[in-house]
BAFI-3210 file (N, C-alpha, C; in Angstrom, 3 decimals, decimal comma, padded with zeros to 6 digits):
// residues 197
n [1|2|3|4|5|6|7|8|9|10|11|12|13|14|15|16|17|18|19|20|21|22|23|24|25|26|27|28|29|30|31|32|33|34|35|36|37|38|39|40|41|42|43|44|45|46|47|48|49|50|51|52|53|54|55|56|57|58|59|60|61|62|63|64|65|66|67|68|69|70|71|72|73|74|75|76|77|78|79|80|81|82|83|84|85|86|87|88|89|90|91|92|93|94|95|96|97|98|99|100|101|102|103|104|105|106|107|108|109|110|111|112|113|114|115|116|117|118|119|120|121|122|123|124|125|126|127|128|129|130|131|132|133|134|135|136|137|138|139|140|141|142|143|144|145|146|147|148|149|150|151|152|153|154|155|156|157|158|159|160|161|162|163|164|165|166|167|168|169|170|171|172|173|174|175|176|177|178|179|180|181|182|183|184|185|186|187|188|189|190|191|192|193|194|195|196|197]
n.u [009,823|012,430|016,011|017,493|015,728|015,478|018,014|017,836|015,824|017,213|019,134|017,531|016,693|019,166|020,102|018,118|016,054|013,077|011,360|009,846|011,172|013,081|013,215|011,940|013,308|012,887|010,475|010,204|012,682|015,836|017,387|018,526|019,397|020,717|022,974|024,015|024,523|023,153|024,313|023,141|022,695|020,942|017,598|015,050|012,309|010,109|010,261|009,939|007,804|004,295|001,809|-000,380|000,779|002,203|004,458|006,187|007,293|009,301|012,623|013,168|013,352|010,956|009,459|007,740|009,061|011,377|014,116|013,926|012,548|014,412|016,474|015,171|014,722|017,373|018,239|016,559|017,448|019,989|019,437|019,138|017,794|015,171|015,437|018,148|019,060|019,731|018,910|020,124|020,973|023,801|023,376|020,727|018,372|016,039|015,968|013,621|010,187|008,795|010,543|011,968|013,467|015,503|016,655|018,182|021,344|023,767|025,787|029,063|028,942|026,577|027,277|029,254|027,699|026,076|027,909|028,800|026,420|026,058|028,062|026,985|024,723|025,932|027,230|025,070|024,129|024,536|025,260|026,510|028,371|029,119|029,200|027,639|028,324|026,474|026,693|028,397|028,508|028,053|030,338|032,280|032,813|034,160|036,934|037,254|035,338|036,364|038,691|037,555|035,933|037,319|036,812|034,614|033,651|033,913|032,219|031,986|029,289|027,181|024,989|021,443|019,591|017,335|018,636|021,338|021,289|020,379|017,989|015,457|012,060|011,668|012,823|013,607|014,754|017,267|019,810|022,614|026,138|026,509|024,256|024,609|027,031|026,301|024,483|026,091|028,047|026,574|025,671|028,075|028,910|027,104|027,288|030,013|030,419|028,277|027,721|026,295|022,976]
n.v [092,279|094,208|093,613|095,975|097,984|097,152|097,727|100,505|100,754|100,013|102,044|104,275|103,747|103,603|106,211|107,747|108,753|109,734|107,269|107,878|109,949|108,921|107,946|104,980|102,238|102,116|099,881|098,938|098,873|097,062|096,843|094,870|093,134|094,628|095,912|098,353|101,140|104,195|107,000|109,605|112,850|113,903|113,055|114,109|116,523|115,170|112,624|112,330|111,603|110,999|110,098|111,618|113,788|114,917|113,571|110,630|108,716|107,028|106,650|107,467|107,220|107,518|109,398|112,624|115,031|117,569|116,769|113,947|113,494|114,440|112,579|110,180|110,573|110,635|108,041|106,550|107,341|106,297|103,657|102,130|099,700|099,453|097,075|096,663|098,459|100,467|103,031|105,466|107,698|109,555|110,838|109,595|110,651|113,313|116,227|117,210|116,823|119,079|120,998|122,744|120,780|121,687|123,636|122,386|121,932|119,518|118,177|117,466|115,653|114,273|113,066|111,310|109,593|108,578|107,273|104,902|103,476|103,370|101,545|099,198|098,995|098,691|096,231|094,561|094,257|091,961|091,533|093,913|096,160|098,708|102,106|105,189|108,474|111,185|114,578|116,977|116,461|113,710|112,850|113,366|111,128|109,438|108,597|107,232|105,271|103,868|102,845|101,218|099,408|098,147|096,663|097,643|099,691|103,190|106,158|109,530|111,817|114,557|116,401|115,847|117,857|120,553|123,012|122,292|120,820|122,629|122,822|123,655|122,860|121,064|118,169|117,587|119,862|119,991|119,657|120,040|120,235|118,967|117,329|115,672|114,476|112,816|111,014|109,827|108,650|106,660|105,161|104,078|102,532|100,395|098,558|097,951|096,602|094,870|093,483|093,001|093,023]
n.w [145,898|144,399|144,420|144,237|145,111|147,741|148,668|148,749|150,628|152,961|152,951|153,457|156,082|157,459|157,232|158,235|156,517|154,949|153,230|150,991|149,824|148,264|145,104|143,547|141,595|138,055|136,968|134,370|133,302|132,918|135,255|137,785|135,844|133,983|131,467|131,223|133,225|134,090|135,629|137,385|139,000|141,216|142,283|140,015|139,620|138,548|139,532|142,265|144,982|144,542|142,024|142,812|144,044|142,067|141,184|139,930|141,558|140,810|139,475|136,306|132,729|131,566|132,852|133,036|133,250|132,047|131,993|132,027|129,630|127,773|128,210|127,538|124,793|123,856|124,492|122,843|120,299|120,412|120,442|122,769|124,689|127,166|128,669|128,875|130,685|133,596|135,860|138,072|140,825|142,053|144,473|146,014|147,029|147,823|149,954|150,981|150,315|149,788|148,948|146,157|143,785|142,132|143,652|145,506|146,229|145,602|148,142|149,605|151,748|151,224|148,827|149,744|151,350|149,313|147,669|148,897|148,904|146,119|145,311|146,332|144,701|142,150|142,533|142,744|140,207|138,063|135,220|134,540|132,554|131,748|132,862|132,586|133,331|134,162|134,201|136,352|139,148|139,383|138,118|139,986|141,480|139,852|139,702|142,141|141,838|139,657|140,838|142,789|141,410|139,040|136,713|135,443|132,759|132,461|131,476|130,359|130,263|129,189|131,324|131,246|131,580|130,653|130,553|130,349|127,971|126,192|124,855|125,651|126,095|124,101|122,922|120,299|119,338|120,295|119,047|119,538|120,373|122,871|123,162|120,887|121,544|123,749|122,549|120,565|122,196|123,606|121,473|120,559|122,717|122,807|120,407|120,611|123,029|123,422|121,186|117,906|117,933]
ca.u [010,556|013,716|017,209|017,910|014,840|015,807|019,200|017,386|015,112|018,237|019,725|016,598|016,731|020,491|020,334|016,900|015,445|011,740|011,514|009,204|012,088|014,000|012,445|012,243|013,844|011,869|010,287|010,291|014,089|016,445|017,824|019,509|019,854|021,174|024,361|024,408|024,000|023,242|024,448|022,825|023,132|019,934|016,281|014,378|010,962|009,117|010,449|009,727|006,426|003,301|001,019|-001,271|001,554|002,905|005,653|005,908|007,823|010,366|013,652|012,812|013,348|009,567|008,805|007,333|009,850|012,219|015,324|013,569|012,215|015,677|017,173|014,425|014,988|018,754|018,292|015,895|018,336|021,133|018,922|019,339|016,510|014,987|015,891|019,598|019,310|019,373|019,160|020,131|021,634|024,846|022,609|019,454|017,213|015,932|015,892|012,249|009,234|008,259|011,567|012,221|014,646|016,561|017,282|018,964|022,685|024,379|026,981|030,034|028,472|025,589|028,005|029,881|026,633|025,615|028,922|028,734|025,212|026,286|028,818|026,029|023,900|026,771|027,486|023,826|023,806|025,533|025,819|026,892|029,628|029,420|028,480|027,733|028,166|025,838|026,798|029,650|028,453|028,248|031,733|033,165|033,149|034,683|038,214|037,035|034,578|037,306|039,554|036,790|035,359|038,107|036,346|033,522|034,089|033,242|032,123|031,451|028,246|026,634|023,697|020,326|018,634|017,074|019,667|022,581|021,121|020,149|016,866|014,170|011,153|011,507|014,050|013,998|015,499|018,516|020,854|023,877|027,279|026,338|023,265|025,215|028,034|025,649|023,924|027,216|028,658|025,771|025,675|029,331|028,981|026,267|027,874|031,372|030,449|027,157|027,557|025,180|021,825]
ca.v [093,545|094,010|093,783|097,381|098,738|096,791|098,523|101,847|100,641|100,053|103,384|105,183|103,475|103,931|107,652|108,395|109,473|109,281|106,421|108,513|110,920|108,148|107,278|103,576|101,951|101,931|098,438|098,578|098,737|095,787|096,945|093,857|092,434|095,646|095,959|099,766|101,949|105,640|107,622|111,019|113,568|113,852|112,866|115,270|116,794|114,208|111,298|112,329|111,676|110,095|110,785|112,599|114,974|115,434|112,794|109,222|107,835|106,202|107,319|106,844|107,961|107,653|110,505|113,696|116,258|117,847|115,945|112,579|113,479|114,553|111,297|109,186|110,798|110,227|106,582|106,028|107,566|105,397|102,288|101,443|099,163|099,469|095,823|096,721|099,739|100,821|104,457|105,873|108,973|109,477|111,137|108,997|111,226|114,758|116,506|117,497|116,757|120,426|121,859|122,628|119,947|122,464|124,487|121,556|121,667|118,308|118,498|116,381|114,645|113,444|112,246|110,221|108,645|107,951|106,433|103,572|102,847|103,106|100,302|098,108|098,903|098,125|094,814|093,804|094,148|090,975|091,656|095,303|096,328|100,116|103,159|106,530|109,475|112,383|115,775|117,147|115,837|112,271|112,619|113,514|109,815|108,596|107,956|106,271|104,155|103,088|102,104|100,214|098,414|098,417|095,913|098,383|100,814|104,433|107,088|110,844|112,403|115,820|116,306|115,917|118,915|121,460|124,041|121,716|120,373|123,802|122,612|124,022|121,753|120,245|117,403|117,585|121,080|119,980|119,050|120,741|119,335|118,147|116,306|114,745|113,700|111,763|109,997|109,107|107,823|105,471|104,349|103,339|101,545|099,217|097,519|097,591|095,715|093,946|092,798|093,424|092,197]
ca.w [145,818|143,765|145,248|144,233|145,995|149,123|149,012|149,116|151,907|154,004|152,909|154,133|157,520|157,999|157,233|158,759|155,409|154,569|152,038|149,841|149,234|147,417|144,049|143,293|140,270|137,021|136,770|132,950|132,947|133,274|136,649|138,178|134,637|133,031|131,037|131,233|134,332|133,933|136,942|137,374|140,194|142,269|141,665|139,448|140,142|138,079|140,114|143,714|145,439|143,972|141,000|143,443|144,416|140,896|140,856|139,613|142,586|140,253|138,690|135,036|131,477|131,130|133,551|132,135|133,392|130,882|132,018|131,635|128,207|127,050|128,330|126,763|123,371|123,564|124,533|121,646|119,168|120,565|120,358|124,046|125,133|128,621|129,289|129,073|131,345|134,976|136,091|139,466|141,115|143,064|145,689|145,595|147,707|148,025|151,391|151,377|149,212|149,556|148,363|144,737|143,620|141,498|144,667|146,405|145,730|146,144|148,925|149,693|152,697|150,535|147,856|150,494|151,662|148,083|147,024|149,512|148,374|144,696|145,171|146,540|143,484|141,093|142,831|142,602|138,783|137,644|133,868|134,276|131,837|131,519|133,589|132,006|134,386|133,622|135,028|137,100|140,471|139,196|137,717|141,142|142,042|138,769|140,031|143,230|141,285|138,845|141,750|143,536|140,496|137,831|135,549|134,820|131,939|132,834|130,358|130,741|129,417|129,667|132,011|130,302|131,893|129,543|130,530|129,832|126,597|125,351|123,960|126,203|126,361|122,917|122,694|118,904|119,017|121,060|118,224|119,739|120,571|124,070|122,799|119,942|122,278|124,534|121,654|119,956|123,234|123,881|120,259|120,447|123,798|122,565|119,546|121,024|124,189|123,492|119,921|117,059|118,318]
c.u [011,957|014,860|017,579|017,016|015,083|017,069|018,777|016,517|016,113|018,876|018,836|016,654|018,057|020,707|019,109|016,251|014,068|011,855|010,876|010,088|013,149|013,177|012,889|012,778|012,703|011,681|010,345|011,739|014,652|016,901|018,863|020,071|020,446|022,632|024,915|023,725|024,213|023,251|024,233|023,167|022,167|018,569|015,672|012,953|009,914|009,194|010,111|008,244|005,549|002,571|000,084|-000,541|002,393|004,165|005,289|006,326|008,899|011,365|013,592|012,948|011,934|008,803|008,543|008,065|010,817|013,448|015,023|013,252|013,466|016,410|016,494|014,706|016,398|018,884|017,652|016,787|019,541|020,729|019,270|017,976|016,384|015,520|017,384|020,015|018,929|019,739|019,125|020,862|022,738|024,282|021,182|018,211|017,196|015,726|014,465|011,354|008,694|009,258|011,611|013,529|015,806|017,280|018,200|020,321|023,247|025,634|027,847|029,588|027,460|026,262|028,681|028,855|026,225|026,618|028,911|027,539|025,374|027,053|027,920|025,175|024,693|026,970|026,243|023,428|024,845|026,094|026,449|028,280|030,076|028,582|028,717|027,404|027,666|025,991|028,021|029,643|028,644|029,706|032,709|033,596|033,836|035,963|038,054|036,282|035,470|038,218|038,813|036,270|036,046|037,631|035,178|034,100|033,239|033,316|031,487|030,411|027,813|025,284|022,567|019,277|018,446|018,163|020,956|022,464|020,801|018,925|015,520|013,325|010,968|012,784|014,524|014,794|016,895|019,660|022,145|024,964|027,111|025,371|023,904|026,285|027,388|025,130|025,046|027,869|027,868|025,646|026,944|029,483|028,270|026,915|029,256|031,356|029,356|026,992|026,363|024,000|020,663]
c.v [093,295|094,218|095,257|098,229|098,387|097,522|099,923|101,849|100,734|101,437|104,371|104,992|103,937|105,433|108,457|109,301|108,880|108,498|107,047|109,558|110,248|107,466|105,834|103,404|101,680|100,441|098,004|098,401|097,405|095,713|095,864|093,078|093,385|095,456|097,386|100,466|103,410|106,261|109,116|111,631|113,419|113,671|114,176|115,404|115,797|112,864|111,201|112,420|110,625|110,821|111,842|113,891|115,507|114,702|111,344|108,277|106,907|107,081|106,684|107,794|108,179|108,729|111,655|115,007|116,378|116,950|114,530|112,506|113,589|113,209|110,230|109,335|110,361|108,709|105,965|106,192|106,624|103,924|101,479|100,987|099,246|098,224|095,829|097,824|099,731|102,287|104,726|107,203|108,759|109,870|110,688|109,631|112,747|115,000|116,724|117,419|118,136|121,344|121,683|121,868|120,747|123,367|123,706|121,243|120,413|118,695|117,246|115,282|113,709|112,546|111,072|109,156|107,859|107,003|105,017|102,798|102,511|101,807|099,086|097,893|098,246|096,624|093,948|093,591|093,236|091,204|093,024|095,393|097,786|101,010|104,473|107,535|110,778|113,537|115,779|116,469|114,335|111,969|112,768|112,161|108,916|107,870|106,915|105,045|103,267|102,255|100,959|099,087|098,543|097,680|096,603|099,536|102,045|105,424|108,392|111,306|113,733|115,580|116,522|116,950|119,814|122,514|123,503|121,345|121,511|123,712|122,996|122,799|120,826|119,472|117,468|118,821|121,078|119,336|119,850|119,736|118,445|116,995|115,248|113,882|112,544|110,639|109,168|108,166|106,542|104,572|103,502|102,295|100,264|098,193|097,068|096,500|094,640|093,125|093,333|092,482|092,449]
c.w [145,257|144,753|145,349|145,128|147,460|149,585|149,460|150,367|153,062|154,101|153,664|155,643|158,119|158,137|157,680|157,718|155,140|153,253|150,804|149,170|148,363|146,334|143,860|141,868|139,293|136,717|135,312|132,493|133,421|134,711|137,002|136,984|133,603|132,662|131,049|132,396|133,998|135,317|136,805|138,732|141,367|141,607|141,179|139,944|139,690|138,754|141,590|144,032|144,792|142,849|141,578|143,800|143,254|140,525|140,618|140,726|142,091|139,508|137,307|133,861|130,957|131,905|132,578|132,366|132,223|130,841|131,559|130,148|127,341|127,048|127,485|125,265|122,992|123,544|123,294|120,421|119,208|120,520|121,605|124,566|126,648|129,319|129,588|130,037|132,821|135,154|137,586|139,592|142,131|144,430|145,412|146,177|147,559|149,514|151,873|150,155|148,862|148,868|146,854|144,551|143,043|142,487|145,590|145,786|146,413|146,912|149,109|150,648|152,035|149,495|148,551|150,869|150,424|147,465|147,598|148,987|146,890|144,487|145,395|145,298|142,363|141,313|142,659|141,143|138,137|136,241|133,570|133,648|131,745|132,419|132,871|133,101|133,768|134,608|135,913|138,456|140,367|138,876|138,882|141,713|141,014|139,168|141,128|142,722|140,425|139,738|142,436|142,653|139,134|136,583|134,841|133,996|132,259|131,684|130,848|129,730|130,016|130,328|131,012|130,666|130,685|129,421|129,923|128,366|125,639|124,481|124,505|126,462|125,165|122,630|121,247|118,510|119,618|120,295|118,335|120,101|121,799|123,809|121,917|120,617|123,021|123,644|121,037|120,971|123,436|122,656|120,159|121,546|123,393|121,631|119,985|122,089|124,164|122,233|119,136|117,294|117,357]
res [m|s|i|l|n|r|i|d|d|r|y|a|v|e|h|s|i|d|r|q|l|i|p|r|f|e|p|k|n|g|n|e|c|a|r|l|l|l|l|l|e|r|p|g|p|g|s|v|g|t|p|q|t|g|g|s|g|v|i|s|q|f|n|e|d|v|t|a|r|m|l|r|a|q|l|e|l|a|d|i|a|p|a|d|l|c|i|t|n|i|v|p|h|v|r|s|a|r|a|r|v|s|d|e|q|v|n|q|a|e|i|e|m|g|f|t|r|l|l|e|v|v|d|a|i|a|p|l|q|n|i|v|l|f|g|n|k|a|k|l|v|k|n|r|l|r|d|a|r|p|w|i|e|l|h|d|a|f|h|t|s|a|q|a|s|g|g|g|r|n|p|e|s|s|k|n|s|m|w|e|h|n|v|h|l|m|k|t|i|r|p|k|h|w|g|q|i]
***
């Protein structure tokens, strides 16, 4: 079992959360070996549960919900390889497998719980150089994260939900300013910090 998943095992026990409500890390990604961490807000509908219940059980750009498809397309355009990537949420769990994830507003208490756990995740990723914060809730911890881990470069991005990206269910139609900002941001991070590979 990966170090990052063990962090979430402890998080579930400490906060009396059903472990199935916390998606695991995508095994195809670099995770502990990543150079880029994407910080989102809360798990999406495609990541919670099991294939039998309509979810993958992992937080992943390879899920089939709209947010994951948008993110996957942006990463491909920016030429970010899975091996260089880790994805997580500032609030790593949902409150109920039966609730619609979109109805669950992230609250300050959950952000406080998630921030302590986020620092553990960051510390477990030895090569980490950059964190991209997607969405307003993730950005709420930016200043505290900069103070706590000043050697990590932090970058703001727009949320990859269909509503935020303005592209409905077709990523190819989302060529608006928010979409272009995210792709440009990740394109500039890679050669600036990782070299031309």
